[in-house]
MARVO-313689 format. One record per residue: y, z, x of N, C-alpha, C, CB in turn; residue in three letters. Coordinates in steps of 0.1 Angstrom, whole numbers, plus 2048, in hexadecimal, padded with zeros to 3 digits. Each point is the difference from the previous one (the first is absolute). Last residue first. Glycine has a CB too. Layout:
N
YZXYZXYZXYZXALA;...
END
This chain:
79
74C88A7648008107F88078017F380280B817UNK;7FD7CC8067F38037FA7FF80D7F97F77F2810UNK;83080380A7FF7F77F67F48017F780B7F280EUNK;7FA82681A80B8047F57FE7F87F4811806811UNK;7D87ED8157F980D7FB8088057F47F6806817UNK;81C7D38007F57FD7F97F980D7F97FF7EB80FUNK;82381B8128057FB7F27F57FB7F68157F880CUNK;7E081781F80480B7F88067FD7F380480C816UNK;7EC7D48097F58077FC80680B7F77F27FA814UNK;82E7F08037FA7F77F77F58067FB8077EE80AUNK;80D8298178088007F47FB7F77F581280580EUNK;7D77FB81C7FF80D7FA8088027F27FC807817UNK;80A7D28057F37FF7FB7FC80E7F77F97F0815UNK;82E80C8048017F67F67F38007F98117F180EUNK;7F28298188098077F57FF7F67F481380C811UNK;7D87E48167F780B7FB8098067F47F2806818UNK;8257DA7FF7F57F77FA7F780B7F98017EA812UNK;82082480D8067FB7F47F67FC7F58137F980EUNK;7DD81481D80480B7F78077FB7F480380E813UNK;7F27D180F7F58077F880380B7F87F37FA811UNK;8267DE80880580C7FA7F48057F681A7F7802UNK;7E47DF8147FE80A80A80480F7FA8067EE813UNK;8017E67D77F18057FF7FF80C8087F57E97FDUNK;8358038057FE8067F37F18067FE8117F07F7UNK;7FD7FA83080880D7FE7FD8047F38137FA810UNK;7DB7DD7FB7F880980680680D7FF7F87F180EUNK;81F7E97E27F48047F77F980C8047FE7EA7FBUNK;83480F8177F47F78027F68097F68047F681BUNK;8348077E57F48098037F47F47FF80B8187F5UNK;81F7D380D80480E8027F58098048117FD7F2UNK;7EE7D38007FA80580C80880E8067F97E6806UNK;80A7FE7CE8097FC80C7FC80680E8127FF7EEUNK;7D28057EB8037F480280A7FD80B7F87FE7EAUNK;7FC82F8087F67F98088037F18027EF8107F5UNK;8318087F57FF80680E7F57F88058088177FBUNK;7FD7E17D880B7F98097FE80580E8107FD7EDUNK;7D58197F67FB7F380180A7F78077F48037EBUNK;81882A8097F580080C7FB7F18017F98197FCUNK;8297EB7E380480380D7F67FF80B80F80C7F4UNK;7E17F07E08097F580380480280E8077FD7E8UNK;7E48268037F57F68048087F48057ED8087EFUNK;82C81C8027FA80380C7F67F68048038187FAUNK;8147E17DD80A80080A7F880480E8138077EEUNK;7D67FF7EB7FF7F280380A7FE80B7F87FA7EAUNK;8068308047F47FE8077FF7F18047F58137F4UNK;8307FB7F07FF80580E7F57FE80880D80E7F8UNK;8007CE7E27FA80E7FF80180780E7F07F97EEUNK;8307DF7FA7F58028097FD80F7FF8067ED80FUNK;81B8037D37F87F28057F680280A8147F47FDUNK;80F8287E47F18018017F97F480580080F7EEUNK;82E7E48057FD80E8037F17FF7FE81880C7F8UNK;8077C98177FE8087F57FD80E8037F87ED7F5UNK;80C7E98257F58057FD7FE8097F57FE7FD815UNK;82B7EC7FB7F57F57FE7F48077FB80A7F1813UNK;81E82B7F48047F47F97F47F57FE818805809UNK;7DE8307F78057F780B8027F37FA7F580C813UNK;80A8297DB7FE7F47FE8067F780A7FD8067E9UNK;7F483080C8077F78097FA7F27FE804812812UNK;7EC8137D68108027FE8077F68097FE8197FBUNK;7CF7EE8048067F87F580E8017FD7EC8027F7UNK;7F57FE8378098097F88067F87F580580D812UNK;7DB7E38117FB8067F48098097F77EB7FF80DUNK;8247E681C7F67F97F97F98077F37FD7F7817UNK;82581B80A8067F87F47F47FA7F78167FA80EUNK;7E182281880A8087F98037F67F580B80E815UNK;7D77E18087F980C7FC80B8077F67F0803817UNK;81D7D78007F97FC7F67FA80D7FA7FB7EA80CUNK;81E81C81B80A7FA7F57F67FD7F38127F5813UNK;7DA81981580780A7FA8077FD7F2802808818UNK;7E97D78047F68087F980880C7F77ED7FA813UNK;82C7EA80B7FD7FA7F37F58087F88067E980BUNK;80782881F80B8017F67FC7F77F3812803814UNK;7CF7FB80E80080E7FD80C8027F47F880781AUNK;8017D07FC7F78027F67FF8107FB7F47EC80AUNK;82B8068188037FA7F57F58017F480E7F2812UNK;7EA82381880D8067F98047F87F3808808816UNK;7D67E78077FB80C7F880A8067F87EF804810UNK;81B7D780B7FA7FC7F47FA80C7F87FB7EA80BUNK;81B81D8208087FA7F57FA7FF7F380C7F5811UNK;
END
């Protein structure tokens, strides 16, 4: 149940948070970056116990891709 709520909230924030044409009453428009939405949802999943930190660390291939993309971005910036 918690994961479904966090997933729905994440989708809502992803769609509305960085869209300049959608204005929410309290938050306005462009109030959260999509990358920040991911960090917030993952943090809330950790705090609520939906996932464990070990689950994140265990994804070795995802960390390898992240590291290689980071290296590629720096190589492009220097060129």
